[in-house]
C-alpha positions in Angstrom: 103.7 33.6 93.1 102.7 37.3 92.4 104.4 39.9 94.5 102.8 43.2 95.4 105.0 46.3 95.5 104.5 50.0 96.4 104.5 51.9 93.1 107.2 54.4 94.4 109.6 51.5 94.9 109.6 50.6 91.2 110.4 54.2 90.2 106.9 55.8 89.8 106.9 59.4 90.9 104.0 59.2 93.4 105.5 60.0 96.8 104.1 63.0 98.8 107.1 65.1 97.4 106.4 64.0 93.8 109.5 61.7 93.6 110.0 58.0 93.9 112.0 55.6 96.1 113.4 53.3 93.4 114.8 49.9 94.3 116.2 48.5 91.0 115.6 44.9 92.0 112.0 45.5 92.6 111.7 47.5 89.4 113.1 44.5 87.6 110.6 42.1 89.2 107.8 44.4 88.0 109.2 44.9 84.5 109.4 41.1 84.2 105.8 40.7 85.1 106.4 39.0 88.5 104.9 41.8 90.5 101.8 44.0 90.7 102.1 47.6 91.9 99.8 50.1 93.7 100.0 53.4 95.4 97.1 53.5 98.0 97.5 57.3 98.5 97.0 58.1 94.8 94.2 55.5 94.5 92.5 57.3 97.4 92.5 60.5 95.3 95.4 62.3 96.9 97.5 64.5 94.6 101.1 64.3 93.6 102.8 66.1 95.2 100.7 66.4 98.4 101.2 67.6 102.0 102.9 65.1 104.3 100.5 63.2 106.4 100.8 61.1 109.6 98.6 58.8 111.6 97.4 60.8 114.7 95.5 57.9 116.3 94.8 54.3 115.5 91.5 53.9 117.3 89.6 55.7 115.9 91.9 55.9 112.9 92.8 59.5 112.2 95.3 60.7 109.6 96.0 64.4 109.1 98.3 66.4 107.0 101.0 68.8 108.3 98.4 71.5 107.8 95.8 69.6 109.9 93.6 68.5 107.0 91.9 65.2 107.8 92.8 62.7 105.0 91.6 59.6 106.8 88.9 58.8 104.3 91.3 59.1 101.3 93.8 56.8 103.0 91.2 54.2 103.9 89.6 54.3 100.4 93.0 54.0 98.7 94.1 51.2 100.9 90.9 49.3 100.0 91.4 49.9 96.3 95.0 48.7 96.5 94.0 45.7 98.5 91.4 44.8 95.8 94.1 45.1 93.1 96.4 42.8 95.1 93.6 40.2 95.8 92.5 40.2 92.1 96.1 39.4 91.1 96.5 36.7 93.7 99.3 38.6 95.6 100.5 36.6 98.6 103.5 38.7 99.6 104.2 42.4 99.4 107.1 44.9 99.7 105.9 48.3 100.8 107.4 51.6 101.6 108.9 51.8 105.0 107.5 54.4 107.5 104.6 55.4 105.2 101.2 56.1 106.8 99.8 53.8 104.1 102.5 51.2 103.7 104.7 51.2 106.8 104.9 47.7 108.3 107.7 48.2 110.8 106.9 51.5 112.5 105.3 54.7 111.4 105.8 58.4 112.4 104.1 59.4 115.6 101.9 62.1 114.3 104.0 65.1 115.5 105.7 65.6 112.1 109.1 65.5 113.9 110.3 62.3 112.2 109.9 60.3 115.5 109.1 56.7 114.8 106.7 54.5 116.9 105.6 50.9 116.6 102.7 50.5 114.3 101.6 49.8 110.7 100.2 52.0 107.9 96.6 51.6 106.8 97.3 49.5 103.7 100.0 47.3 105.4 97.5 46.5 108.2 94.8 45.6 105.7 97.1 43.3 103.9 98.1 41.5 107.1 94.5 41.1 108.0 93.9 39.4 104.7 96.9 37.0 105.1 99.3 38.8 102.8 102.8 38.9 104.2 104.3 42.4 104.3 108.0 43.4 104.0 109.6 46.8 103.4 112.5 47.8 101.2 114.9 47.5 104.1 113.9 43.8 104.5 114.9 42.4 101.1 116.9 39.5 102.6 114.0 38.5 104.8 111.7 38.8 101.8 113.9 36.6 99.6 114.1 34.0 102.4 110.4 34.0 102.8 109.5 33.5 99.2 112.1 30.7 98.8 113.4 32.2 95.6 116.7 33.4 97.1 118.9 32.0 94.4 116.6 33.0 91.5 116.0 36.6 92.6 119.1 37.3 94.7 121.0 38.7 91.7 118.2 41.3 91.2 119.4 43.0 94.4 123.1 43.0 93.9 124.8 46.2 92.6 
């Protein structure tokens, strides 16, 4: 089973601030060839670093930066490219970055740039779910391990 992972979670400096969100266990899965990575925001043509962006509305989808630049197109295009990569590699489960307007699966920021969370999913997380790919975030490692049924094999990857 191939696992999809947000690039920032394996240590790639691609977040909006130009840093990463390394989770060593996920990095190990990637280095051992058990995972495929993607950053939808970079695939959509956004720079590193870049202005923070948040979803302003879901219907119609509108994503803007803190400076009110509309980046909806870039987010949609990047999500589609990342989805294509995951599908080409037979990814059936993914671990994505929590709260991201691309990757958030268990809440996203409300669009006010005040760090207030609301229910919702990021663009990429929603696309994955629509294509039957189960999505977790880096705070749901236990649930991920239980879901893939590799708890004993991969459990040691996530112990410090």
